Residue, then its C-alpha position, 0 to 999 in steps of 0.5 A: m376833128n379830121f386832125m384828131r382822126f388822123v392822129a388816132q389812125d396813126l396811133r392804131e397803125y403803130m400799135a398794130r405793128l407792136g401787137v398791142r390792141t389798146v392804149t391801156e396795154l401800152v402802159g409801162r411797156t418800156d421794152f418797146l423802147k431802145v437806147q440809141e447806139g453811139i449817142g454817147s460818142q457825140n456827147h460825153r454827158v450822155q454816157t453818165l445817164v443810167l436809164d435802168a429805173i425807166l426801162n426796167q420797171e414792173f410793167a415792162g416785158a412782152d410776157r406780161a399777162d393782161s389778167h395780172f395787169d392792175p390798172a389801179r397800180a399802173f395809174d396810181f399817182h399817189l394822190d393820197k400822199t399829197l398835201d391836199e389829202t394829208v393836210l388840207l382836206k382834213k384841216f378844212d373839213k369843218a369849213l367844207k361842211t358848213g361853208q364857214k370861214q377858216t384859215v390854215s397855215l403850213k409850209i410847202g416845197n416845190v415837190n408839192r405840185a398842183f397844191g390846192t387843186l384837190l381842195g378846190a375840186e372838193i369845194t366845187r363839188r359841194y358849192s360850185n362857184t358860190l362861196p364868197d371870196d376868202t372863205m377858205v384861206i391857205e397861208a403858205k410859206g416856201s416854194g410852190g411847185q408846178s401848177i400851184g392853185a390850178f383850177i381852184p374855184r371862188g372861195l379859196t385863196i392861196r397866199l404864198e410867202g415865197e416863190c413859185n414854179d411854172h403854171v401858177g393858177k392854170g385853169l384858175s376858175g374863180g379862186k385867188i392866188i397871192v404871191f410875195p417875197p419872204k419878209e426877211a428878203n433883202f431884194a427889191a421884189e419889183d426887180n426879181i422873178l417870183i413866179g415861173n412861166v405860163a401862169l394863168y394858162g387857160a384861166t376862166g376867172g379869179k385873181l392873181f397878185v404877184n409882188g414880183i416879175a412873172g416868167e414867159r407866156f404870162c396869161v397865155r390863153n387867159s379868158g377871164a382872170t384878173a392879174v397884177v404883176e410887176g413885169v413879164g417875160n417874152h410872149g406875155c398875154e399870148y392868145m389871150t381871149g378875155g380877162i384883165a392883165v396889169i403889168l407894173g413894169e417891163t414886158g419881154k418881146n412879142f407881147a400880145a401875140g394872137m391876143s383876141g380878147g381882154v385888156a392889158y394895162v402896161l406901165d411903160e416908163k421907158n416908152q419901149l412897149y411899142l418895140n416889144l408889142n406884136p401889133e397884128l391884132v391889137n392897138l396901143e393906146m393911152v389910158t384916158d377913159r375914166a372907167d379905165v383910170v378908175l379900174l386901174k387904180e382899184l386893181i393896183s390898190e387891191h394888189t398893194e394891199a394883198t402883197g405889200s408891193e412897194k412899187g404899188r405904193r409909189i404908183l398910188a402915192e403919185f397916181d396922177k403922174y404915173i397914169g400918163k405912163f400907162r398904155k392900154v393894149m386891146p384887140r381891135e376887133y374885141k374893142q368893136m365888139m365891146l362898143l357895139t355891146e354897150k350900145l345895144m345894152e343902152e337900147g334896152m337889151d340885157a347883157d347876154e342878148a347884147r353880146r350875142e347880137a353884137f357877135y352876129t352883127r360883127r360877123k356879118e360886117v366882117r364877111a361883107 
């Protein structure tokens, strides 16, 4: 709170120097900006930049009259032109009204950012998170733009034949996203990156299945979603607080940094995960518990069925052989909390009560 107050105070001081009273008055005031002199001599590529479209736009100029400033135009992000507004909401109109199952097919491109989010918002508005899985299914083909499937709730499924940009499933809250290569692709999916960086950032629920490799910071701050992918870049499961991540391949460096909750299962065929692991908060274990084995097999089966993964099929065909190559990554404190919660539930407490009691008990033990 103090930090935010300092930021606000700092902002007010800068605004006062500029003669501006509100943040709204700052919108479009590019006349407050200036191009740094001499920078072109340091980098010849800078000389090719033409900034007129940014610096000379309709809301610039100190003579702008506030009475003529129209926030509706200034903050018009052209949402009416998105695929959600022009296609999805119209085609799913009946399903939105009745809750009946429906599938819509269409092509998308990487200019279609936050695809599915407005439809998801409408589902949430009408049904909260109560629709059954796969009530509304989008069969898309092409390149998914940034934040495809952001915040979508349960009941909405996006199946994409193609690849995705960054932030896939950001804030996912119960929906399902499935990504797999084009049927005519002649490359091995398990060896190629299919989605960008920072997938499932801040997700609270739902599932993501990717027949391919994810970029960096996969599942960062994930707090409840389940994901299966076939490899990740650096900083995988960073600051994860809940949920499940299954990695059917290699990880990049600094895996599980700041991971305080959730579980990750990693196929460590080259026995190198320990080199990439950030061990500050987590333990690296073999997958031996029966519940872990059953859960892992179920998730790989669901992933394989959803995406057609060849690697998933190989693992399932020789599961007894592969299970010994999987490693379980779990935060130490989170594990203690889970064990204590299970014990309290066995003693008769309901799940919510047991979790609360476990939290306060562990906090007292740590402070002691």
